[in-house]
C-alpha positions, 0 to 999 in steps of 0.5 A: 470532484474527481479529476482524471490523472495522467496514465502511467506504466510500471516504469514510472516507479523508477522515473517519477519526480517524487518517490517515497519508499518504505520497508519493514519485515513481518513474520507472516509468509509472503502468501498471506501478505499478498492475499491481504493486499490483493485478494482481500482488498476489503480488509484494508481498513482493518489493518491500514488506519488511513483507509476508510474503505476499500473495494475491488472493481472490474472483477479485481482489475481495479479498486476504489479506495476512500481515505480518512479525511475524504480523499478517494482514489479510483485505481487500475491494478497494474501488477498482481504477481502472487507472493511478489508484487501488487501495484496499482495506478490512480486513474482519478482522485479528488486529491489536489495537485497530483497529476500521476500516482502509482504505488507498489507493494513488493514482497520477498521472503526474509528470515522466516517471514516477509520483507514488505517494501511500499513505493509511492511514485508521484508527479504533481504541482510544486506545492503537491511535491513539496507537501508529499516530501514533507509528509514522508515521516508521517507516511513512514509512521503510517506504513510501519503501523499498518504493516505491524497491524497486518502482521498481527492479523496474519500471525497466530499468537505465539504461545509459550513453549511448554516448560518455560514458565513464560 
């Protein structure tokens, strides 16, 4: 059963009671990373193992996400800045305890690739907040795995240089 969440704006990224921030670097350029996040929304399950299905809605103004385990989100895209940022707000979900949720993927060029920073800003019941904080290590592992898998999809295999014997 879906519940409507409190609508929040981008400033919630800084003011949310619970903020989880993870970052990693990939070899793929920001253009390719952004395209996978914001344009090829349906590709998420191929690189983010927690996502069972992902589909754009409203001509790209929103998304419907289904996670493994049965949680789903109906979202509104709040920022779609090519090569820089992709952010979305959860409008409704069946996840218990959450009252507001906003996520941002920030991209910046870094050493021939992209620095990827994922921020989850949330509010909810006390048990939800405690649970989310306790889940931080697992979420960090899931993020790092997803970004590695995304980078492998986006970065062509590196072939040995001629004459190196590798």
